[in-house]
C-alpha positions in Angstrom: 45.2 -0.7 21.3 43.9 -4.2 21.1 46.4 -7.0 20.6 46.1 -9.4 17.6 44.0 -12.4 18.6 42.6 -10.8 21.7 39.0 -11.3 20.6 39.5 -15.0 19.7 39.3 -14.6 15.9 41.3 -13.5 12.9 40.0 -10.8 10.6 40.9 -13.1 7.7 38.1 -15.4 8.9 35.5 -12.8 8.3 33.4 -13.0 5.1 35.2 -10.0 3.6 38.5 -11.1 5.1 38.8 -7.9 7.2 38.9 -5.7 4.1 35.4 -4.2 4.1 36.7 -0.6 3.8 40.1 1.1 3.3 42.4 1.5 6.3 41.3 4.4 8.4 37.7 4.3 7.2 35.1 5.2 9.9 31.5 4.1 9.3 28.9 6.8 10.0 25.7 5.6 8.3 23.0 5.0 11.0 25.4 5.4 13.9 24.6 7.2 17.0 28.1 7.8 18.4 29.4 6.0 21.5 26.1 5.0 23.3 27.5 3.6 26.5 30.4 2.0 28.2 33.4 1.2 26.0 34.4 -2.3 25.0 37.8 -1.5 26.6 36.1 -1.7 30.0 34.8 -5.2 29.3 38.2 -6.8 29.8 38.7 -4.9 33.0 35.4 -6.3 34.3 35.8 -9.8 32.9 39.5 -10.7 32.6 38.5 -14.3 31.7 36.0 -13.1 29.0 37.4 -15.4 26.3 37.2 -18.5 28.5 33.9 -18.2 30.3 30.3 -18.7 29.3 27.6 -16.1 29.2 28.9 -13.2 27.1 26.9 -12.0 24.1 27.6 -9.9 21.1 24.7 -8.1 19.4 23.9 -6.4 16.1 21.2 -6.2 13.4 21.1 -7.4 9.8 19.0 -5.0 7.8 16.9 -5.4 4.7 16.6 -3.6 1.4 14.7 -0.5 2.8 17.2 0.0 5.7 14.2 0.3 8.1 13.6 -3.4 8.7 15.9 -6.0 10.2 16.5 -9.1 12.3 18.6 -8.9 15.5 21.5 -11.2 15.9 23.2 -12.3 19.1 26.1 -14.7 19.5 27.3 -16.3 22.8 31.0 -16.1 22.7 32.1 -19.4 24.2 29.7 -21.7 22.5 29.4 -19.6 19.3 25.7 -20.3 19.3 23.7 -17.7 17.2 20.3 -16.3 18.1 18.2 -14.6 15.4 15.3 -12.5 16.6 12.7 -11.5 14.0 12.3 -7.9 15.2 10.8 -6.7 11.8 11.5 -3.0 12.3 15.0 -1.5 13.0 13.8 0.5 16.0 14.9 0.7 19.6 11.4 -0.3 20.9 11.3 -3.4 18.7 14.8 -4.4 19.7 14.1 -4.0 23.4 10.7 -5.8 23.2 12.1 -8.9 21.5 15.4 -9.0 23.4 13.5 -8.7 26.7 11.2 -11.6 25.7 14.2 -13.8 24.9 16.3 -12.9 27.9 13.3 -13.6 30.2 13.5 -17.3 29.3 16.7 -17.6 31.3 17.6 -17.1 35.0 18.8 -13.7 36.1 22.5 -13.3 35.6 22.6 -16.3 33.3 24.2 -14.0 30.8 26.9 -11.7 32.1 27.3 -9.1 29.4 26.2 -7.9 26.0 28.5 -6.0 23.6 26.5 -4.0 21.0 27.2 -2.2 17.8 26.6 1.6 18.0 23.6 1.6 15.8 20.7 3.9 16.9 18.5 0.9 17.3 20.4 0.1 20.5 19.7 3.5 22.1 17.4 1.9 24.6 20.1 -0.3 26.1 19.7 1.0 29.7 16.3 -0.5 29.9 17.7 -4.0 29.1 20.7 -3.5 31.4 18.5 -2.5 34.3 15.8 -5.1 33.8 18.2 -8.0 33.6 21.2 -6.6 35.6 23.5 -7.3 32.7 26.7 -5.5 31.9 26.4 -3.7 28.6 29.3 -2.4 26.4 29.7 -0.9 23.0 32.3 -1.5 20.3 34.0 1.6 19.0 32.1 3.4 16.2 33.2 2.0 12.8 35.1 -1.0 14.3 33.0 -4.1 13.5 36.1 -6.3 14.0 35.7 -5.7 17.7 32.6 -7.9 17.5 34.2 -10.3 15.0 32.2 -13.4 15.8 28.9 -11.6 15.5 30.0 -9.9 12.2 31.2 -13.2 10.7 27.8 -14.9 11.6 25.9 -12.0 10.0 27.8 -12.5 6.8 26.9 -16.2 6.8 23.2 -15.3 7.3 23.5 -13.1 4.2 24.8 -16.1 2.3 22.0 -18.2 3.7 19.2 -16.0 2.3 19.0 -12.7 4.3 20.5 -10.8 1.3 20.8 -7.0 1.3 18.1 -6.7 -1.4 15.5 -8.7 0.6 12.5 -7.1 2.3 12.6 -8.2 5.9 9.4 -6.4 7.0 7.2 -9.6 6.8 9.9 -12.2 7.2 8.3 -15.5 8.3 9.4 -16.7 11.8 9.7 -20.2 10.4 12.4 -19.1 8.0 14.3 -17.3 10.8 14.2 -20.4 12.9 15.4 -22.6 10.1 18.4 -20.3 9.4 19.2 -20.2 13.1 18.9 -24.0 13.5 21.1 -24.6 10.4 23.9 -22.3 11.7 23.9 -23.8 15.2 24.1 -27.4 14.0 27.3 -27.2 12.0 30.3 -28.7 13.8 33.1 -26.2 14.4 36.8 -27.1 14.5 37.2 -24.5 17.3 34.7 -26.4 19.4 36.5 -29.8 18.9 34.0 -30.6 16.1 31.0 -30.2 18.3 28.1 -27.9 17.3 27.4 -24.5 18.9 24.0 -26.0 19.9 25.7 -28.9 21.8 28.1 -26.6 23.7 25.4 -24.2 24.6 23.1 -26.9 25.9 25.8 -28.0 28.3 25.1 -24.8 30.3 21.3 -24.9 30.5 18.7 -27.1 32.3 16.3 -29.6 30.6 13.4 -27.2 31.1 15.3 -24.3 29.5 16.2 -26.5 26.5 12.5 -26.6 25.5 12.4 -22.8 25.5 15.6 -22.1 23.6 15.2 -23.4 20.0 
């Protein structure tokens, strides 16, 4: 079992304070079962996971019809959030937009991605092979294992991506505004620096123009 604090956050910090469902509840809606390597293997491969740059958590925030979504990524050390306007909650859309974004960075710039077990991530092998990036999956029905990502998703809901909103034709400008807002808020856990500032310490001047 995971130890309290192992993932660098407390469930009480989540938008629903860790009480989204009763104890023992396992979420099945839209889940594909365990898609790939378990999150348990991540700490074996990266024992310094919580202290090193380059580890991503990934998920989707879906709209009112459950068929459209944005993809969200968060880099664990800097807490920077990436929002990709994928429109449709399909594996091909996820892979296309994720591939385009990862292509902006040098190979091995990102070390790992830990996904939710949603069916939209069924094409993970293509991304893993294309970018030689370690890929893991949280346990089915255990969103707290990607707590930073889940917390940010809740904040995006508050900022305007509500459950009753149609995301099929979501403007890119709005997505960029929401992403910029989140990444420019100082965090106590970052010594009151912003996620944007911490992330920028790890990339070159040329890459900065591509990022936001």
